[in-house]
C-alpha positions in Angstrom: 337.9 -0.4 -27.0 339.1 2.2 -24.5 341.2 4.9 -26.3 343.6 7.3 -24.7 341.2 10.1 -25.3 338.1 9.7 -23.1 336.2 13.0 -22.8 333.3 12.1 -20.6 332.7 9.4 -18.0 329.7 8.0 -19.8 332.0 7.5 -22.9 333.6 4.7 -20.9 330.4 2.7 -21.1 330.1 3.1 -24.9 333.7 2.0 -25.3 333.2 -1.0 -23.1 330.1 -2.0 -25.1 332.2 -2.0 -28.3 334.7 -4.4 -26.6 332.5 -6.6 -24.5 329.0 -6.2 -26.1 326.0 -4.2 -24.9 324.4 -7.2 -23.3 327.4 -7.9 -21.1 327.8 -4.2 -20.0 324.0 -3.6 -19.4 324.3 -4.0 -15.6 326.8 -1.1 -15.6 324.5 1.0 -17.6 321.8 0.4 -15.0 324.3 1.1 -12.2 325.3 4.4 -13.8 321.7 5.7 -14.2 320.8 8.2 -11.6 324.2 7.9 -9.8 325.2 11.3 -8.3 328.1 10.3 -6.1 331.6 11.7 -6.2 333.2 9.4 -8.8 331.2 7.4 -11.3 334.4 5.6 -12.3 335.0 4.2 -8.8 331.3 3.3 -8.5 331.5 1.4 -11.8 334.7 -0.4 -10.8 333.1 -1.6 -7.6 330.1 -2.7 -9.5 332.2 -4.6 -12.0 334.4 -6.2 -9.3 331.3 -7.2 -7.4 330.1 -9.3 -10.4 333.2 -11.3 -10.8 332.8 -15.0 -10.2 334.3 -18.2 -11.6 332.0 -18.2 -14.6 332.2 -14.5 -15.5 335.8 -13.6 -15.0 335.7 -11.0 -17.8 334.4 -8.4 -15.2 338.0 -8.1 -14.0 338.9 -6.9 -17.5 336.0 -4.5 -17.4 337.2 -3.0 -14.1 340.7 -2.7 -15.6 339.3 -0.7 -18.6 337.4 1.7 -16.4 340.5 2.3 -14.2 342.6 2.8 -17.3 340.1 5.4 -18.7 340.3 7.2 -15.3 344.1 7.2 -15.4 344.0 8.7 -18.9 341.5 11.4 -17.9 343.6 12.4 -14.9 346.7 12.8 -17.1 344.7 14.7 -19.8 343.8 17.2 -17.2 347.3 17.4 -15.6 349.1 17.7 -19.0 346.4 19.8 -20.6 346.5 17.6 -23.7 343.8 15.8 -25.7 345.8 12.5 -25.8 346.8 11.3 -22.3 350.2 10.0 -23.5 350.9 12.9 -25.8 354.5 13.9 -26.6 356.9 11.5 -24.8 360.0 13.7 -25.3 358.2 16.6 -23.7 357.0 14.4 -20.9 360.6 13.3 -20.1 361.9 16.8 -20.2 359.1 18.1 -18.0 359.6 15.5 -15.3 363.4 15.8 -15.3 363.1 19.6 -14.9 360.6 19.0 -12.0 363.1 16.7 -10.3 360.8 13.6 -10.7 363.1 12.0 -13.3 366.8 11.9 -13.2 368.6 14.5 -15.3 370.6 11.6 -16.8 367.6 10.9 -19.1 367.9 14.3 -20.8 371.7 14.4 -20.6 372.3 11.0 -22.2 369.7 11.4 -24.9 369.3 14.1 -27.5 366.0 15.6 -28.5 366.0 13.7 -31.7 366.6 10.4 -29.8 363.9 11.2 -27.3 361.5 11.8 -30.2 362.4 8.5 -31.8 362.1 6.6 -28.5 358.6 8.1 -28.1 357.6 6.3 -31.3 358.2 2.9 -29.6 355.4 3.6 -27.1 352.3 1.5 -27.7 349.3 2.5 -25.6 347.3 -0.5 -26.8 349.5 -2.7 -24.5 347.8 -1.1 -21.5 344.9 -3.5 -22.2 347.1 -6.4 -21.3 346.7 -5.6 -17.6 344.2 -7.1 -15.3 342.6 -4.8 -12.9 344.7 -5.9 -10.0 347.9 -5.7 -12.1 347.1 -2.2 -13.3 346.1 -1.0 -9.8 349.3 -2.4 -8.3 351.5 -0.8 -10.9 350.0 2.6 -10.7 349.5 2.7 -6.9 353.1 1.6 -6.1 355.5 2.1 -8.9 354.7 4.8 -11.4 356.4 8.2 -10.9 354.6 10.6 -8.6 355.1 14.3 -7.7 356.0 15.5 -4.3 352.3 15.4 -3.3 352.1 11.7 -4.3 350.0 12.5 -7.5 350.8 10.3 -10.4 352.7 11.9 -13.3 353.4 8.7 -15.3 351.3 6.2 -17.2 352.1 2.5 -17.5 353.8 2.5 -20.9 355.9 5.4 -19.9 357.1 3.5 -16.9 358.2 0.6 -19.1 359.9 2.9 -21.6 361.7 4.9 -18.9 363.0 1.7 -17.4 364.3 0.6 -20.8 365.9 4.0 -21.4 367.6 3.9 -18.0 369.0 0.4 -18.3 370.3 0.9 -21.8 371.7 4.5 -21.5 375.4 3.4 -21.6 375.1 1.1 -24.5 377.3 2.2 -27.4 376.0 0.2 -30.4 372.4 0.4 -31.6 371.3 1.9 -28.3 367.8 2.8 -29.5 367.4 -0.7 -30.9 368.2 -2.2 -27.5 365.7 0.2 -25.9 363.0 -0.9 -28.3 363.8 -4.5 -27.5 363.7 -4.0 -23.8 360.4 -2.1 -24.1 359.0 -4.9 -26.2 359.9 -7.4 -23.4 358.5 -5.3 -20.6 355.4 -3.9 -22.3 354.2 -7.2 -23.5 354.5 -8.5 -20.0 356.9 -11.3 -21.1 359.1 -10.4 -18.2 359.3 -8.1 -15.2 362.2 -6.4 -13.5 362.6 -6.6 -9.7 360.7 -4.3 -7.5 363.6 -1.8 -6.8 364.3 -1.5 -10.5 360.6 -1.2 -11.3 360.1 1.5 -8.7 363.4 3.5 -9.0 364.7 3.3 -12.6 364.7 6.7 -14.2 364.0 8.5 -10.9 366.5 10.7 -9.1 366.7 8.6 -5.9 366.9 4.9 -4.9 368.9 2.0 -6.0 368.1 -0.8 -8.4 369.0 -4.1 -6.7 366.7 -6.3 -4.7 368.6 -8.0 -1.9 371.9 -8.0 -0.2 373.8 -10.5 2.0 376.3 -9.5 4.7 378.7 -11.6 6.7 379.1 -10.3 10.3 382.6 -10.3 11.7 383.2 -11.6 15.2 384.2 -8.2 16.6 382.4 -5.2 18.2 383.5 -3.0 15.3 382.3 -5.5 12.7 378.9 -6.0 14.4 378.2 -2.3 14.6 379.6 -1.6 11.1 377.2 -4.3 9.7 374.3 -2.8 11.5 375.1 0.6 9.9 375.4 -1.0 6.5 372.1 -2.8 6.9 370.4 0.4 7.9 371.7 2.2 4.8 370.5 -0.5 2.5 367.2 -0.8 4.2 366.7 2.9 3.8 366.6 2.5 0.0 364.4 -0.6 -0.1 366.9 -3.5 0.0 366.0 -6.8 1.7 368.9 -8.1 3.7 370.3 -11.5 4.5 372.7 -11.6 7.5 375.0 -14.5 8.3 375.7 -14.5 12.1 377.6 -17.8 12.2 381.0 -16.2 13.0 379.8 -14.4 16.1 380.7 -16.1 19.3 378.0 -17.8 21.4 376.6 -17.0 24.8 379.1 -17.7 27.5 382.1 -17.6 25.2 385.3 -15.8 26.3 386.1 -12.2 25.5 389.8 -11.3 25.6 390.4 -14.4 27.7 387.6 -13.7 30.2 385.4 -16.8 30.3 381.6 -16.5 30.2 381.7 -12.9 29.1 379.9 -13.1 25.8 376.1 -12.6 25.6 376.0 -14.5 22.3 374.2 -13.6 19.1 370.8 -12.7 20.6 371.5 -9.1 21.6 372.9 -8.3 18.1 369.9 -9.9 16.4 367.6 -7.8 18.6 369.5 -4.7 17.4 368.9 -5.8 13.8 365.3 -6.2 14.7 365.1 -2.6 15.9 366.9 -1.4 12.8 364.4 -3.2 10.5 361.5 -1.5 12.4 363.2 2.0 12.6 364.5 2.3 9.1 361.2 2.1 7.3 361.9 3.2 3.8 360.3 6.7 4.1 357.4 5.3 6.1 356.3 3.0 3.3 357.2 -0.3 4.9 359.5 -1.8 7.5 362.9 -3.0 6.6 363.2 -6.7 5.9 366.1 -8.7 7.5 366.7 -12.4 7.6 369.4 -13.8 10.0 371.1 -17.1 9.3 372.9 -19.3 11.9 374.6 -22.7 11.7 372.8 -25.6 13.3 376.0 -26.5 15.2 376.3 -23.0 16.8 375.8 -23.1 20.6 373.0 -20.4 20.4 371.0 -22.4 17.9 368.2 -23.4 20.3 367.6 -19.9 21.5 367.8 -18.7 17.9 365.1 -21.2 16.8 362.7 -19.7 19.3 363.2 -16.1 18.3 359.9 -15.6 16.6 357.6 -17.7 18.7 354.5 -16.0 20.1 355.0 -17.3 23.7 357.8 -17.5 26.2 360.1 -14.8 27.5 359.8 -11.6 25.4 363.3 -10.7 26.2 364.4 -13.6 24.1 362.2 -12.8 21.1 362.8 -10.8 17.9 359.5 -10.8 16.0 360.4 -8.5 13.1 363.3 -10.4 11.6 363.2 -13.7 9.8 365.4 -16.7 10.6 367.3 -19.2 8.5 369.3 -22.2 9.6 372.4 -23.5 7.8 372.3 -27.3 7.7 375.2 -29.6 6.7 374.5 -33.1 5.3 375.9 -34.7 8.5 373.2 -33.1 10.6 370.4 -34.4 8.3 372.0 -37.8 8.4 372.0 -37.7 12.2 368.3 -36.6 12.2 367.4 -39.5 10.0 369.5 -42.0 12.1 368.2 -40.4 15.4 371.8 -39.8 16.4 373.5 -37.1 18.5 374.5 -33.7 17.4 377.2 -31.4 19.0 377.0 -27.7 19.4 380.2 -25.5 19.4 381.2 -21.9 20.0 382.8 -20.7 16.8 385.2 -18.4 18.6 386.5 -21.4 20.7 386.9 -23.5 17.6 388.9 -20.7 15.9 391.1 -20.2 19.0 391.8 -23.9 19.7 391.8 -25.4 16.3 393.3 -22.5 14.3 390.5 -22.7 11.7 386.8 -22.0 11.4 384.4 -24.9 11.1 382.0 -22.8 8.9 384.8 -22.5 6.3 384.4 -26.2 5.3 381.8 -28.3 3.5 381.5 -31.8 2.3 382.9 -32.0 -1.3 380.8 -35.1 -2.1 377.6 -36.5 -0.7 378.5 -38.5 2.5 382.2 -37.5 2.6 384.3 -34.4 2.8 386.1 -31.7 4.8 383.2 -30.6 7.0 382.5 -33.9 8.7 386.2 -34.5 9.2 386.7 -31.1 10.9 383.4 -31.6 12.9 384.8 -35.0 14.2 388.1 -33.3 15.1 386.1 -30.7 17.2 384.1 -33.4 18.9 387.2 -35.3 19.8 389.4 -32.4 21.0 389.6 -32.2 24.8 389.8 -28.4 24.8 386.6 -27.9 22.8 383.6 -27.7 25.1 380.7 -29.0 23.0 377.1 -29.6 24.0 375.5 -32.9 22.9 371.9 -32.8 21.9 369.8 -35.4 20.0 369.7 -34.2 16.4 365.9 -35.0 16.2 365.3 -32.6 19.1 366.8 -29.7 17.2 364.7 -30.7 14.1 361.6 -30.8 16.2 362.3 -27.2 17.4 362.8 -26.2 13.7 359.5 -27.7 12.7 357.6 -26.3 15.7 358.8 -22.8 14.8 357.9 -23.4 11.1 354.3 -24.4 11.8 353.9 -21.4 14.2 355.8 -18.7 12.4 356.7 -20.0 8.9 360.4 -19.9 9.6 363.3 -20.8 9.8 364.2 -21.1 6.1 366.4 -24.1 5.4 369.8 -23.7 3.8 371.6 -26.9 2.8 375.1 -25.6 2.8 377.0 -28.6 1.5 374.9 -28.9 -1.7 375.1 -25.1 -2.2 378.9 -25.1 -2.0 379.4 -28.3 -4.1 377.4 -26.7 -6.9 379.0 -23.2 -6.5 380.6 -22.3 -9.8 383.0 -19.9 -8.1 384.3 -22.1 -5.3 387.8 -21.2 -6.4 387.3 -17.8 -4.9 385.4 -18.4 -1.7 382.5 -20.1 0.2 378.8 -19.5 0.6 377.7 -19.4 4.2 374.0 -18.5 3.9 371.3 -17.1 1.6 369.4 -13.9 1.4 366.0 -12.7 2.6 364.1 -14.8 0.1 366.5 -17.8 0.1 367.1 -17.8 -3.7 370.6 -16.2 -3.8 373.8 -18.3 -3.3 377.0 -16.3 -3.9 380.4 -16.2 -2.3 380.5 -14.3 1.0 383.1 -13.0 3.5 383.3 -10.5 6.3 384.5 -6.9 5.9 387.2 -5.9 8.4 388.0 -2.4 9.7 391.1 -0.6 11.1 392.1 3.0 12.1 395.3 4.9 12.3 396.5 8.4 13.2 398.6 10.1 10.6 401.5 12.4 11.4 399.3 15.5 10.8 396.8 14.2 13.4 394.2 13.1 10.8 392.5 9.8 11.7 392.1 7.5 8.8 389.6 4.6 8.9 390.1 1.7 6.5 387.8 -1.1 5.6 389.0 -4.2 3.8 386.0 -5.2 1.8 384.7 -8.8 2.1 382.3 -10.3 -0.4 379.1 -8.4 0.4 376.5 -10.0 -1.9 374.2 -8.1 -4.2 371.1 -9.6 -5.9 370.2 -8.1 -9.3 366.9 -9.8 -10.3 364.3 -10.1 -13.1 361.9 -12.8 -14.1 360.4 -14.4 -17.1 356.6 -14.6 -17.3 356.2 -18.3 -18.2 352.5 -18.0 -18.8 353.1 -15.5 -21.7 356.6 -15.9 -22.9 356.6 -19.7 -23.4 353.3 -19.9 -25.4 354.6 -17.0 -27.5 357.8 -18.9 -28.3 360.1 -16.0 -27.4 362.4 -17.4 -24.8 365.7 -17.0 -26.7 364.9 -13.5 -27.8 363.6 -12.5 -24.4 366.5 -13.9 -22.4 369.1 -12.2 -24.6 367.7 -8.7 -23.8 366.9 -9.7 -20.2 370.5 -10.7 -19.4 371.8 -7.5 -20.9 369.3 -5.4 -18.8 370.4 -7.2 -15.7 374.1 -6.8 -16.4 373.7 -3.1 -17.0 372.1 -2.7 -13.6 375.5 -3.6 -12.1 377.2 -0.6 -13.7 374.3 1.8 -13.2 373.6 1.1 -9.6 374.7 3.4 -6.8 374.7 1.2 -3.8 375.1 3.1 -0.5 377.5 0.3 0.9 380.7 0.5 -1.1 381.9 -3.0 -0.4 378.7 -4.2 -2.1 379.7 -2.3 -5.2 383.1 -4.0 -5.1 381.6 -7.4 -4.9 379.0 -6.6 -7.5 381.7 -5.8 -10.0 384.0 -8.8 -9.1 381.4 -11.4 -9.8 378.8 -9.5 -11.8 376.2 -11.7 -10.4 372.6 -11.6 -11.7 369.5 -13.6 -10.9 367.3 -14.4 -13.9 364.2 -16.1 -12.6 360.7 -17.1 -13.5 357.1 -16.9 -12.4 353.8 -18.2 -13.8 354.6 -21.9 -13.5 351.1 -23.0 -12.4 349.7 -20.7 -15.1 351.8 -22.5 -17.7 350.7 -25.9 -16.4 347.1 -24.9 -16.6 347.5 -23.6 -20.2 349.0 -26.9 -21.2 346.5 -29.0 -19.2 349.3 -30.6 -17.2 348.3 -31.7 -13.7 350.6 -30.6 -10.9 350.8 -34.0 -9.4 352.2 -35.8 -12.5 355.3 -37.1 -14.0 354.5 -34.9 -17.0 354.9 -31.8 -14.8 358.3 -33.0 -13.4 359.5 -33.8 -16.9 358.2 -30.4 -18.2 360.1 -28.6 -15.4 363.3 -30.4 -16.3 363.1 -29.7 -20.0 361.9 -26.1 -19.7 364.5 -25.0 -17.1 367.3 -26.7 -19.1 366.2 -24.5 -22.0 366.2 -21.4 -19.8 369.6 -22.3 -18.5 371.0 -22.8 -22.0 369.6 -19.5 -23.3 370.9 -17.6 -20.2 374.4 -19.0 -20.3 374.5 -18.4 -24.0 373.4 -14.8 -23.6 376.0 -14.2 -20.9 378.7 -15.7 -23.1 377.7 -13.5 -26.1 377.8 -10.5 -23.7 381.3 -11.5 -22.6 382.4 -11.6 -26.2 381.2 -8.0 -26.5 382.2 -6.5 -23.1 384.5 -9.0 -21.5 384.1 -11.8 -18.9 383.7 -11.2 -15.2 387.0 -10.6 -13.5 387.1 -13.9 -11.6 386.2 -16.1 -14.5 389.6 -18.0 -14.7 389.6 -21.0 -12.4 385.8 -21.0 -12.1 383.6 -24.0 -13.0 382.5 -22.0 -16.0 386.1 -21.8 -17.3 387.1 -25.4 -16.6 383.9 -26.9 -18.0 383.1 -28.5 -14.6 379.8 -26.6 -14.5 378.5 -28.4 -17.6 379.8 -31.9 -16.5 378.3 -31.7 -13.1 374.8 -31.1 -14.5 375.1 -33.8 -17.2 374.7 -31.4 -20.1 375.3 -33.3 -23.4 374.4 -33.0 -27.0 375.4 -30.7 -29.9 374.0 -27.4 -28.5 375.7 -27.9 -25.1 379.0 -29.0 -26.6 379.0 -25.9 -28.8 378.1 -23.6 -25.9 380.9 -25.1 -23.7 383.4 -24.2 -26.5 382.0 -20.7 -26.7 382.2 -20.2 -23.0 385.8 -21.5 -22.9 386.7 -19.1 -25.7 384.8 -15.9 -24.7 384.1 -16.5 -21.0 380.8 -15.5 -19.4 379.9 -12.0 -18.4 378.3 -13.1 -15.1 379.7 -15.3 -12.4 376.2 -16.1 -11.1 373.2 -16.1 -13.5 370.0 -17.7 -12.4 367.8 -17.5 -9.3 364.0 -17.9 -8.9 362.7 -15.2 -6.5 359.2 -15.1 -4.9 358.1 -12.1 -7.2 354.6 -12.0 -5.8 354.0 -8.3 -6.6 355.5 -8.3 -10.0 353.6 -11.5 -11.0 350.4 -9.7 -10.0 351.3 -6.8 -12.3 352.0 -9.2 -15.2 348.8 -11.1 -14.6 350.2 -14.5 -13.8 350.9 -16.8 -10.9 353.7 -16.2 -8.4 357.1 -17.8 -8.8 357.0 -21.6 -9.0 354.1 -21.8 -6.5 350.6 -23.3 -7.0 347.7 -20.8 -6.7 346.1 -20.2 -3.3 342.7 -21.0 -4.8 341.3 -20.7 -8.4 339.0 -18.0 -7.2 338.5 -16.2 -3.9 338.0 -12.7 -2.4 340.7 -10.7 -0.7 339.3 -8.4 2.1 340.2 -4.8 1.6 339.3 -1.8 3.9 335.9 -1.1 2.4 335.4 -3.8 -0.3 336.3 -7.3 -1.4 338.8 -7.7 -4.2 338.2 -10.8 -6.3 341.3 -12.8 -7.0 341.0 -14.9 -10.2 343.6 -17.4 -11.4 344.9 -16.3 -14.8 343.0 -17.6 -17.9 340.6 -19.3 -15.6 337.9 -21.2 -17.6 336.4 -24.7 -17.9 339.6 -26.0 -19.4 342.1 -24.6 -16.9 340.0 -25.0 -13.8 340.8 -28.7 -13.4 344.5 -27.9 -13.1 344.0 -24.9 -10.8 341.6 -26.7 -8.4 344.6 -28.7 -7.1 345.7 -25.5 -5.3 348.4 -24.8 -2.8 347.0 -26.5 0.3 345.6 -29.5 -1.7 348.5 -30.6 -3.9 350.8 -33.3 -2.6 353.9 -31.4 -1.6 356.1 -34.4 -2.4 355.3 -33.6 -6.1 356.3 -30.0 -5.5 359.7 -31.2 -4.1 360.2 -33.4 -7.2 359.4 -30.6 -9.6 361.7 -28.3 -7.7 364.5 -30.8 -7.7 364.2 -31.1 -11.5 364.5 -27.4 -12.0 367.2 -26.9 -9.3 369.6 -28.9 -11.4 369.6 -26.1 -14.0 369.6 -23.1 -11.6 373.2 -22.2 -10.6 371.9 -20.4 -7.5 368.7 -21.3 -5.7 364.9 -21.1 -5.7 362.4 -19.5 -3.3 360.5 -22.7 -2.7 357.5 -22.7 -0.3 356.1 -25.7 1.4 352.3 -25.5 1.9 351.0 -27.6 4.7 348.0 -27.7 7.1 349.0 -26.9 10.7 347.5 -30.3 11.6 350.2 -32.1 9.5 351.8 -35.0 11.3 355.3 -34.3 12.4 356.6 -37.4 10.7 355.1 -36.2 7.3 356.7 -32.8 7.6 360.0 -34.4 8.6 359.8 -36.6 5.5 359.3 -33.6 3.3 362.4 -31.9 4.7 364.4 -35.1 4.2 363.1 -35.5 0.7 364.1 -31.9 -0.1 367.6 -32.4 1.2 368.1 -35.8 -0.5 366.7 -34.5 -3.8 369.5 -31.8 -4.0 367.4 -28.8 -3.1 369.7 -26.0 -1.9 367.1 -24.1 0.1 363.5 -24.1 1.2 361.7 -20.8 1.9 358.6 -20.5 4.1 356.7 -23.4 5.5 353.3 -21.9 5.0 350.7 -23.5 7.2 347.0 -22.9 7.4 344.5 -23.4 10.3 341.5 -23.7 7.9 340.0 -27.0 6.9 341.8 -28.4 3.9 339.8 -30.5 1.5 341.4 -33.4 -0.3 344.6 -33.4 1.7 345.0 -37.1 1.9 348.8 -36.9 1.6 349.4 -34.8 4.7 348.3 -37.6 7.0 349.9 -40.5 5.2 
């Protein structure tokens, strides 16, 4: 067992022999003999990683223990203490005084409280990390000084996050900190990357993603670009809805043919994403969504292609297309589709086509308004075969992975807050679905000559995320306890966050939207010996996510009883009970919960969303989101070595489930699983399609049609591979 007090590098080997046996560690003893290089630890880590294979996966744990011992030694030297963790209260004070922690930690907690909080810290939980998880956490997320030297150990990161998120609690605050630390340190859950990276530090915000609606005005377009730059500066991913902006050739102030359309503004966003690069760490991330009936849609679909006119390309943004049911029906029927200029529709018709959706499958307001536009003599539409647009979509997906698909009618039908607005598009990762509207601006000169600028805030969506580690939390039987504290943590992010775009703060507090998600689905299937391509997996998804929904709604209702419901609760599907009826929730527990919600309300207008969470799932030692593993075992090429990637808990028992990996499993089963869980998720799911690039167009089209008919709200990347794919019978059928 590796303690927190290693004194000599060779002590590492003795500790490893106690945990893994001398026989297993013997190769490292031999590797250490006579080594005179700069770092024995790094040498032993490389040796351990080089020995990982499908039959000896324990070497990843060995590498993790060596890295952990090195981390402890570094902090022993830095802190001049025998025990690397030492005095937690002193640690917090030291880092706050140095400007590496926010002063709020010492201002909100007394010395006695800091001392008691320090007793919660359990260094033994460091041994829950895999090598890759520990390396990812310490390289990217723990606090560092101004010279990028680490000043924080893993358990301190978890405890500081818990302290930060619970600092404004009034009742049993330390008990809530202990509970949040329990959830994080046991890897039962993870918080989103911005919270993981920034909580307790003096800079940065805590929310993951944002969604803006761009107004059809020069002021609105440039204001949006500025807002997006400010959010990108602090690490936010941005979804941008461009559907209100007039198309190429549209009139400006009555002058026909004057507009250049959406392309120049998208290219501006592309430059913003590249230029505002989060302190040089990574480029900004922006996804732009456009309606499939917009006249610029064909140019939009080619934005990321690797050939053609570079003046018509924007390689650094991502694209998403907003699809009504009627379009998918026309694709399937090989019918025609009409493209419109949204500005002309507003001018001639007096309303905006994007403001309508079909209230039921096959009938509703959108198709009626669409037909009115087609029939109106003053609307200049372009007629295109719907299948031709779909071919352009699929061509771009196989070449670039995008556009994402956003099924707008289903999203709005299932929107629990339709009484307050409409959802035009999703976010960067296609899992958020919340009410949206554009912000408008005006100026006036006061009598004293002062110029006053006013902005009327629209609904600028904020995504506050965290995820359950299914591979650990479900086998441990802690879902109810976990989700209670998780919802509280997410709700507290809303009040603690200092978002640099003020209208986002307003929206955040109106709806108090959160996104409780999951990862580790394939891990959980493997632990339960459930094959991906099976009815059992579909039924398991249905039951599990119904349980998650129940606990999440119940936790939000309990929180509403304590702190009050979100401001727009009255008139919502939560308040009327429509939410429960639409999803067919019956039985004693659901009936009781419906009554509780009616009585107390719910704290959060939006509650569940399944994000990609690839980095945080690595830290927690599980599989990403609801995706299948890439392979059970493979090597990832690094600069000067190969990093082995091993499916969690890989052994002779789980291998049979893992071997049906991402590019092998029949994606039609993936769609069925996702349809089962989507019924219980009030927002959406980052759902990838994994296909070979040799897939027949008809098969890919059928996948999209199946996803739409099954009630999926969105699909994320279409991930294609050029390598030979074994056992892919389905993709040619």
